[in-house]
C-alpha positions as CSV (number, residue, x, y, z in Angstrom):
1,X,-0.3,0.0,0.0
2,X,1.4,3.1,-1.3
3,X,2.0,5.7,2.2
4,X,1.1,9.3,2.0
5,X,4.1,11.3,0.9
6,X,5.2,14.2,3.1
7,X,7.6,16.5,3.9
8,X,10.4,14.8,6.4
9,X,9.6,18.2,8.9
10,X,5.6,17.4,8.9
11,X,5.6,13.7,8.9
12,X,6.4,13.6,12.5
13,X,3.4,15.2,13.5
14,X,1.2,13.2,11.2
15,X,-0.4,10.7,13.7
16,X,0.2,7.1,13.1
17,X,-3.4,5.9,14.3
18,X,-6.3,5.3,11.8
19,X,-8.3,7.6,14.3
20,X,-6.0,10.3,14.8
21,X,-5.2,10.2,10.6
22,X,-9.0,10.0,9.8
23,X,-9.7,12.9,12.4
24,X,-7.3,15.2,11.1
25,X,-7.6,14.9,7.4
26,X,-11.6,15.7,8.2
27,X,-10.4,18.4,10.6
28,X,-8.3,19.9,7.8
29,X,-10.8,19.6,4.8
30,X,-13.2,21.0,7.2
31,X,-10.6,23.9,7.6
32,X,-10.6,24.4,4.3
33,X,-14.4,24.7,3.5
34,X,-14.9,26.7,6.1
35,X,-12.4,28.7,4.8
36,X,-13.7,28.9,1.4
37,X,-17.2,29.8,2.7
38,X,-16.3,32.3,5.2
39,X,-14.5,34.0,2.0
40,X,-17.7,33.8,-0.2
41,X,-19.8,35.3,2.8
42,X,-17.2,38.3,3.0
43,X,-16.7,39.0,-0.2
44,X,-20.8,39.3,-0.9
45,X,-21.2,41.5,2.2
46,X,-18.3,43.7,1.0
47,X,-19.7,44.0,-2.1
48,X,-23.1,44.6,-0.3
49,X,-21.7,47.2,1.9
50,X,-19.7,49.0,-1.4
51,X,-23.4,49.5,-2.6
52,X,-24.7,50.7,0.0
53,X,-21.8,53.2,0.0
54,X,-22.3,53.8,-3.4
55,X,-26.2,54.5,-3.0
56,X,-25.8,56.9,-0.2
57,X,-23.6,58.9,-2.4
58,X,-25.1,58.5,-5.4
59,X,-28.1,60.5,-3.2
60,X,-26.5,63.2,-2.1
61,X,-24.7,64.0,-5.5
62,X,-28.1,63.2,-7.3
63,X,-29.7,65.8,-5.1
64,X,-27.1,68.5,-5.0
65,X,-27.0,68.1,-8.8
66,X,-30.7,68.5,-9.7
67,X,-30.9,70.6,-6.5
68,X,-34.2,68.2,-4.9
69,X,-35.9,69.1,-1.7
70,X,-36.0,65.8,-0.3
71,X,-34.3,64.6,3.1
72,X,-31.2,63.0,2.6
73,X,-30.1,59.7,3.2
74,X,-27.8,58.3,5.4
75,X,-25.4,55.1,6.3
76,X,-26.2,53.8,9.6
77,X,-24.7,50.3,11.6
78,X,-27.4,48.6,9.4
79,X,-26.3,49.9,6.0
80,X,-28.0,52.2,3.5
81,X,-31.3,53.6,4.8
82,X,-33.1,56.5,3.1
83,X,-35.0,59.1,4.5
84,X,-33.8,60.9,7.9
85,X,-30.2,60.5,8.7
86,X,-29.1,58.6,11.5
87,X,-27.3,60.2,14.5
88,X,-23.9,59.4,13.7
89,X,-24.4,61.0,10.3
90,X,-26.1,63.9,11.7
91,X,-22.9,65.1,13.3
92,X,-22.2,66.5,9.6
93,X,-23.6,69.8,9.6
94,X,-25.8,70.2,6.4
95,X,-23.3,72.8,4.8
96,X,-20.6,69.9,5.0
97,X,-22.7,66.9,3.9
98,X,-22.9,68.5,0.0
99,X,-20.4,71.2,-1.0
100,X,-19.4,72.9,-4.3
101,X,-15.7,73.1,-4.2
102,X,-13.1,74.9,-7.2
103,X,-11.1,71.7,-6.9
104,X,-11.2,67.8,-6.2
105,X,-11.5,67.3,-2.1
106,X,-8.8,64.4,-2.4
107,X,-5.6,65.5,-0.4
108,X,-2.1,63.3,0.5
109,X,-2.9,60.4,3.2
110,X,-6.0,59.9,1.3
111,X,-7.4,56.1,0.3
112,X,-8.7,55.8,-3.2
113,X,-11.7,54.0,-3.1
114,X,-11.9,52.8,-6.6
115,X,-14.2,49.7,-6.0
116,X,-17.1,52.4,-4.7
117,X,-15.9,54.6,-7.3
118,X,-16.6,52.0,-9.7
119,X,-20.1,50.9,-8.7
120,X,-20.6,54.7,-8.0
121,X,-20.1,55.7,-11.7
122,X,-22.3,52.9,-12.9
123,X,-25.1,54.5,-10.8
124,X,-24.7,57.9,-12.1
125,X,-24.4,56.8,-15.6
126,X,-27.6,55.0,-15.5
127,X,-29.2,57.8,-14.5
128,X,-27.9,59.9,-17.3
129,X,-25.8,62.0,-15.3
130,X,-23.1,63.5,-17.0
131,X,-19.4,62.7,-15.7
132,X,-16.2,64.8,-16.2
133,X,-14.7,63.5,-13.6
134,X,-15.3,61.6,-10.4
135,X,-13.2,60.9,-7.6
136,X,-13.6,59.0,-4.2
137,X,-11.4,58.9,-1.5
138,X,-11.3,57.8,2.2
139,X,-10.3,60.0,5.0
140,X,-9.7,59.6,8.8
141,X,-13.0,62.2,10.3
142,X,-9.6,63.9,12.4
143,X,-7.7,64.5,9.6
144,X,-10.4,66.5,8.0
145,X,-9.8,70.2,8.6
146,X,-13.7,71.0,8.5
147,X,-14.7,68.4,10.8
148,X,-12.0,68.6,13.2
149,X,-13.3,70.8,15.6
150,X,-17.0,69.3,15.2
151,X,-15.6,66.4,16.1
152,X,-13.3,67.4,19.0
153,X,-16.4,69.3,20.7
154,X,-18.7,66.0,20.3
155,X,-17.4,63.4,22.2
156,X,-18.2,60.4,21.5
157,X,-19.1,62.1,18.1
158,X,-20.8,58.9,17.1
159,X,-21.3,55.2,17.8
160,X,-18.5,52.9,16.6
161,X,-15.5,53.6,14.7
162,X,-16.2,55.6,11.5
163,X,-14.3,56.5,8.2
164,X,-15.0,59.9,6.3
165,X,-15.9,59.1,2.8
166,X,-15.5,61.9,0.0
167,X,-17.5,61.7,-3.4
168,X,-17.1,64.2,-5.6
169,X,-18.5,64.7,-9.1
170,X,-16.9,67.2,-11.9
171,X,-19.3,69.0,-13.1
172,X,-19.7,71.1,-16.9
173,X,-18.0,74.6,-15.2
174,X,-15.1,72.7,-13.7
175,X,-16.3,72.8,-10.3
176,X,-16.7,70.2,-8.1
177,X,-19.7,68.8,-6.1
178,X,-18.5,67.0,-3.1
179,X,-20.4,64.9,-0.2
180,X,-19.3,63.4,2.5
181,X,-20.6,60.1,4.2
182,X,-19.5,59.0,7.5
183,X,-19.5,55.1,7.1
184,X,-18.8,52.1,9.3
185,X,-15.1,51.3,9.7
186,X,-13.6,48.5,7.8
187,X,-16.2,45.0,8.3
188,X,-14.8,44.0,11.7
189,X,-17.9,43.2,12.8
190,X,-18.7,41.3,9.9
191,X,-15.3,39.4,10.0
192,X,-15.8,38.8,13.5
193,X,-19.4,37.0,13.3
194,X,-18.1,34.6,10.6
195,X,-15.0,34.0,12.6
196,X,-17.2,32.8,15.4
197,X,-19.6,30.8,12.7
198,X,-16.8,29.1,11.5
199,X,-15.5,28.0,15.1
200,X,-18.9,27.0,15.8
201,X,-19.5,25.0,13.0
202,X,-16.0,23.5,13.1
203,X,-16.2,22.7,16.7
204,X,-19.6,20.7,16.7
205,X,-18.7,18.8,13.2
206,X,-15.3,18.1,14.4
207,X,-16.7,16.9,17.6
208,X,-19.6,14.4,15.9
209,X,-16.8,13.0,13.7
210,X,-14.7,12.3,16.6
211,X,-17.3,10.4,18.6
212,X,-18.0,8.1,15.3
213,X,-14.6,7.6,15.0
214,X,-14.0,7.1,18.5
215,X,-16.8,4.3,18.2
216,X,-15.2,2.6,15.0
217,X,-11.5,2.6,16.7
218,X,-11.9,1.6,19.7
219,X,-13.3,-2.5,18.7
220,X,-10.5,-2.2,16.0
221,X,-7.8,-1.6,18.6
222,X,-9.1,-4.4,20.8
223,X,-9.1,-6.7,17.6
224,X,-5.6,-5.4,16.6
225,X,-4.6,-6.3,20.4
226,X,-6.2,-9.8,20.2
227,X,-4.5,-10.3,17.0
228,X,-1.1,-9.7,18.2
229,X,-1.9,-12.1,21.0
230,X,-2.8,-14.9,19.1
231,X,0.3,-14.4,16.8
232,X,2.5,-15.0,19.8
233,X,0.4,-17.1,21.6
234,X,-1.7,-19.3,19.2
235,X,-4.5,-19.8,22.0
236,X,-8.2,-19.3,21.8
237,X,-8.3,-18.0,25.7
238,X,-9.6,-14.4,25.7
239,X,-11.6,-13.8,22.5
240,X,-13.6,-10.7,22.2
241,X,-16.6,-10.0,22.3
242,X,-18.4,-8.2,19.6
243,X,-18.6,-4.8,19.6
244,X,-19.0,-1.5,17.8
245,X,-21.2,-0.9,14.8
246,X,-22.4,-3.8,13.0
247,X,-19.9,-3.9,10.6
248,X,-17.2,-4.2,13.3
249,X,-19.2,-6.8,15.2
250,X,-18.9,-9.2,11.9
251,X,-15.8,-8.6,11.3
252,X,-15.1,-9.8,15.2
253,X,-17.2,-12.9,14.6
254,X,-15.6,-13.8,11.7
255,X,-12.2,-13.3,13.3
256,X,-13.0,-15.5,16.4
257,X,-13.7,-18.3,13.9
258,X,-10.9,-18.0,12.3
259,X,-8.8,-18.3,14.9
260,X,-10.6,-21.3,16.1
261,X,-10.1,-22.7,13.2
262,X,-6.6,-21.8,12.8
263,X,-6.2,-23.3,16.8
264,X,-7.5,-26.4,15.6
265,X,-5.6,-27.0,12.3
266,X,-2.3,-26.6,14.8
267,X,-3.3,-28.7,16.8
268,X,-4.2,-31.3,14.1
269,X,-0.7,-30.6,12.7
270,X,1.1,-31.2,15.8
271,X,-0.5,-34.8,16.6
272,X,0.3,-35.4,12.9
273,X,3.8,-34.5,12.9
274,X,4.0,-36.6,16.6
275,X,2.5,-39.5,15.0
276,X,4.7,-39.6,12.0
277,X,7.5,-38.8,14.5
278,X,6.7,-41.8,16.0
279,X,6.1,-44.1,13.2
280,X,9.0,-43.2,11.3
281,X,12.0,-43.4,14.2
282,X,11.0,-46.6,15.4
283,X,11.3,-48.3,12.1
284,X,14.7,-46.6,11.9
285,X,15.8,-47.6,15.2
286,X,14.8,-51.4,14.1
287,X,16.8,-50.8,10.6
288,X,19.7,-49.5,12.6
289,X,19.8,-52.9,14.4
290,X,19.5,-55.3,11.5
291,X,22.6,-53.5,9.7
292,X,24.6,-54.8,12.5
293,X,24.5,-58.1,10.9
294,X,25.9,-56.7,7.6
295,X,29.3,-58.2,7.1
296,X,30.8,-55.9,4.7
297,X,32.0,-53.0,6.7
298,X,31.8,-50.1,4.0
299,X,28.2,-50.8,3.2
300,X,27.2,-51.1,6.5
301,X,28.4,-47.5,7.1
302,X,27.1,-45.9,4.4
303,X,23.4,-47.5,5.8
304,X,24.2,-46.1,9.2
305,X,25.1,-42.7,7.8
306,X,21.9,-43.1,5.5
307,X,19.6,-43.9,8.6
308,X,21.5,-40.8,10.6
309,X,20.4,-38.5,7.8
310,X,16.7,-39.2,8.0
311,X,16.8,-39.0,11.9
312,X,18.4,-35.5,11.4
313,X,16.1,-34.3,9.1
314,X,13.4,-35.6,11.0
315,X,14.6,-33.7,13.8
316,X,14.6,-30.5,11.9
317,X,11.1,-31.0,10.3
318,X,9.6,-31.8,14.3
319,X,12.1,-28.6,15.4
320,X,10.6,-26.5,12.8
321,X,6.7,-27.8,12.9
322,X,6.8,-26.9,17.4
323,X,8.8,-23.6,17.0
324,X,5.7,-21.8,16.3
325,X,3.7,-23.4,19.3
326,X,6.8,-23.7,21.9
327,X,5.6,-25.6,25.0
328,X,8.6,-24.2,27.4
329,X,7.9,-20.8,29.1
330,X,10.2,-17.5,28.5
331,X,12.8,-17.3,30.9
332,X,15.3,-14.4,32.5
333,X,18.8,-15.6,30.5
334,X,22.1,-13.8,30.4
335,X,22.7,-13.9,26.8
336,X,26.2,-13.4,26.4
337,X,27.1,-16.3,28.4
338,X,24.5,-18.4,26.7
339,X,26.7,-17.4,23.2
340,X,29.7,-18.1,24.7
341,X,28.9,-21.9,25.9
342,X,27.7,-22.4,22.2
343,X,31.0,-21.2,21.0
344,X,32.8,-23.0,23.3
345,X,31.3,-26.3,22.0
346,X,32.4,-25.7,18.9
347,X,36.0,-24.6,20.1
348,X,36.3,-27.8,21.9
349,X,35.2,-29.9,18.6
350,X,38.5,-27.7,17.0
351,X,36.0,-25.9,14.4
352,X,37.8,-22.6,13.6
353,X,35.0,-20.6,15.4
354,X,36.0,-17.8,17.6
355,X,34.0,-15.2,19.7
356,X,34.5,-11.4,19.6
357,X,33.3,-8.4,21.7
358,X,30.0,-9.0,23.7
359,X,28.4,-6.8,26.1
360,X,26.3,-8.2,29.1
361,X,22.4,-8.2,29.0
362,X,19.3,-10.4,30.6
363,X,16.7,-11.0,28.5
364,X,13.4,-13.4,28.2
365,X,13.8,-15.8,26.3
366,X,13.8,-19.7,25.5
367,X,16.9,-20.9,25.7
368,X,17.1,-24.1,24.1
369,X,15.6,-22.8,21.0
370,X,18.3,-19.7,20.9
371,X,20.7,-22.1,21.3
372,X,19.1,-24.3,18.3
373,X,19.3,-21.4,16.0
374,X,22.8,-19.8,17.1
375,X,24.4,-23.7,16.5
376,X,22.9,-23.7,13.1
377,X,24.3,-20.3,11.7
378,X,27.8,-21.0,13.1
379,X,27.6,-24.1,11.4
380,X,26.4,-22.9,8.5
381,X,29.1,-20.5,8.5
382,X,31.8,-23.0,9.4
383,X,30.6,-25.1,6.8
384,X,30.1,-22.6,4.1
385,X,32.8,-19.6,4.8
386,X,35.7,-22.2,6.4
387,X,35.1,-20.1,10.0
388,X,33.0,-18.4,12.1
389,X,33.3,-15.1,14.1
390,X,30.6,-14.4,17.0
391,X,30.0,-11.0,18.6
392,X,27.2,-9.5,20.8
393,X,26.1,-5.7,21.1
394,X,23.2,-3.6,22.5
395,X,21.8,-1.0,19.7
396,X,19.2,0.7,20.9
397,X,16.5,-1.6,22.5
398,X,17.7,-4.8,20.7
399,X,20.0,-7.6,21.0
400,X,22.2,-8.1,18.0
401,X,24.1,-11.1,17.8
402,X,26.4,-11.2,13.8
403,X,27.9,-14.2,12.6
404,X,30.3,-13.8,9.9
405,X,32.4,-15.7,7.8
406,X,34.9,-15.6,4.9
407,X,32.9,-17.9,2.3
408,X,31.5,-16.6,-1.3
409,X,28.6,-15.0,0.3
410,X,24.9,-15.6,-1.6
411,X,24.0,-13.7,-4.4
412,X,21.5,-10.9,-4.1
413,X,18.5,-12.4,-5.7
414,X,18.7,-15.5,-3.5
415,X,18.9,-14.2,-0.2
416,X,15.9,-14.3,0.8
417,X,14.9,-18.0,-1.0
418,X,17.8,-19.1,1.2
419,X,15.5,-18.7,4.0
420,X,12.8,-20.8,2.7
421,X,12.3,-24.5,3.9
422,X,14.2,-27.4,1.9
423,X,16.5,-24.7,0.0
424,X,20.2,-24.8,-0.2
425,X,22.8,-23.3,-2.7
426,X,24.3,-26.8,-3.5
427,X,21.0,-29.3,-4.7
428,X,22.2,-32.4,-3.2
429,X,20.8,-33.7,0.2
430,X,24.5,-35.0,1.0
431,X,25.3,-34.1,4.9
432,X,28.8,-33.6,3.7
433,X,28.3,-30.6,1.7
434,X,24.8,-29.4,3.8
435,X,21.9,-31.1,5.7
436,X,18.3,-30.8,4.6
437,X,18.4,-27.1,4.0
438,X,16.3,-26.5,7.2
439,X,19.1,-24.5,9.1
440,X,18.0,-20.9,8.1
441,X,14.2,-21.6,7.8
442,X,14.8,-22.9,12.0
443,X,16.7,-20.2,12.8
444,X,14.4,-17.3,11.2
445,X,11.5,-19.1,13.0
446,X,13.3,-19.1,16.6
447,X,14.0,-15.3,16.0
448,X,10.3,-15.0,15.1
449,X,9.5,-16.7,18.0
450,X,10.9,-14.2,19.8
451,X,9.7,-11.4,18.2
452,X,12.8,-10.8,16.2
453,X,14.4,-11.2,13.0
454,X,17.4,-12.9,10.9
455,X,18.8,-10.9,8.5
456,X,21.6,-11.9,5.7
457,X,23.7,-9.6,4.2
458,X,27.0,-10.1,2.1
459,X,30.0,-8.5,3.2
460,X,31.5,-6.4,0.3
461,X,34.9,-4.8,-0.3
462,X,36.2,-1.7,-2.1
463,X,36.9,-3.4,-5.1
464,X,33.2,-4.5,-4.8
465,X,34.1,-8.3,-4.1
466,X,32.7,-10.2,-1.8
467,X,34.5,-10.8,1.4
468,X,31.9,-13.2,3.2
469,X,28.7,-13.3,4.5
470,X,27.0,-11.7,7.9
471,X,24.1,-13.2,9.8
472,X,22.4,-11.1,12.0
473,X,20.0,-12.2,14.8
474,X,18.5,-9.3,16.2
475,X,16.2,-9.6,19.3
476,X,14.1,-7.4,21.4
477,X,15.0,-6.3,24.8
478,X,11.8,-5.5,26.1
C-alpha cells in the first residue's frame, strides 16, 4: 500500500493511528471548506457594503445636481437607509454634507476607493448624469480640517469607529460637487461574526466526527491487540466479544471463527507430526539394529549414515513444526553467557569459531531454542565460509548477534529464497555439503518466535568483491 508522501519536517506531526489520521484529514478538509465559505460570505457582505455606500453617495450627488428638496439618506450601522439620517450622520452639518468646491477634494494621505468609485460611476451613468470626472477617497475624520473642530466638541461624536468617505463629481463648469459620508470603519463586525460562526460549525462537526471515529476505533484497537496476542500465543483463550457498529461486530465474529479454525489446524498438525515422528523413528531404530548384521563394513557404514541423515531431517522437521507453538516458557537468561557457551562447544570440537566482543545483557528467552538457532548459523558459517566469528552488541533496545564468515556469500537475488524450507545453494542432500536445507528456516522461525528477525547480507570490499556473509540475529530487549 502506498504511503502518503509528506515532507520530513511535517511527517513527525502526522498521527499514526487510523482514528488520528481520519480525524486530522477531516479537520483539515472542514477547515478549508469553512474558510472558503467564510471568504465567499465576506465577499458578498463586502460587495453589499460597497453598494450601500455608493447608493448613499449617489443620493447626495443627484440631490445636489438636480437640487431636489428631499431628505438626504444616511448610512447607519445597518447599511444604507433612505429618509432621515441616523444620529451618527447628523454629526455632519448640512453645509458639509454637500458642497461645491473649485478643485477635487483629495489630499495626501487619503485612500482612493476605486471599488466604490466604479459602482458609483455605474449608478450615475444609469441616471444619465454627465460625468467629467469622479473621485472617491477615504479619510480619517479627524484629519479633515472642516470636521476636526466639530468632532472635538462632541465626545463621543458617534457610536462605533467611522471613516469619512468623500465623493466628488466634476460638473460642466469645472467645479466639483462634493459629498461627505460617515461610514463604518472596515468590516470588523462582519469578520468577527464569520469567525465565530466558523469556529462553532467547526467545533460541532469535528466533535461529532471524533465521537463516531472513537466508536469505530475502539473495537478495532481491541481486535488488533487480540490478533497480536494470538500471533504470540496461538491460543483461543480471551477471544473478544462483538462490540461497536454492526460491520465491526461481524468482523470480530469472523475473526473469532478464524482463530478457532487456525488453532484446530495447528493442533491437528502437532498430532500428525508427532505420529509421523513416532511411526518413522521406530522402524529406523529397528533398521539401525539390523544393519549390524551386514558383514561389509563399507556398506554398513553407508547404511548407518543414511539412517542418521533421515533421523536428523526428522529432528529438523519436527523442531520447525514445534517452534511456532513452544511449550517451554520464557526465562530470564544472560545472553552473553549463552553465546559464549555455544561458541565453546565448537571450540572444543576444534572448529574455527571465535568469539568477538560481547556485552552483558539479560533478557527473557527460550534458551534451548536460541541455542539451536545459534548452532545452525555457526555451522553454516563453518561449512560454507571456512570459519565463523561471533559477536554480541546492544543497539538501541535490541540485542544484536552477528555471525560472520569468509565464504563466497549468497547472490543478492537468492538471499530471501535461502531462508525458505528445503532450499540450499548446493542441490544435493549430502550431509558432507549441507543438511536438508532447514537450518536457516529454523533460525528465522526461532527469531520470529522471540519477536526478532534474521537478516542475511554479503560483506562487500572496496573493489566490489564479496568478502563473506554476515548473519544478523536481532532480538528485542523489552
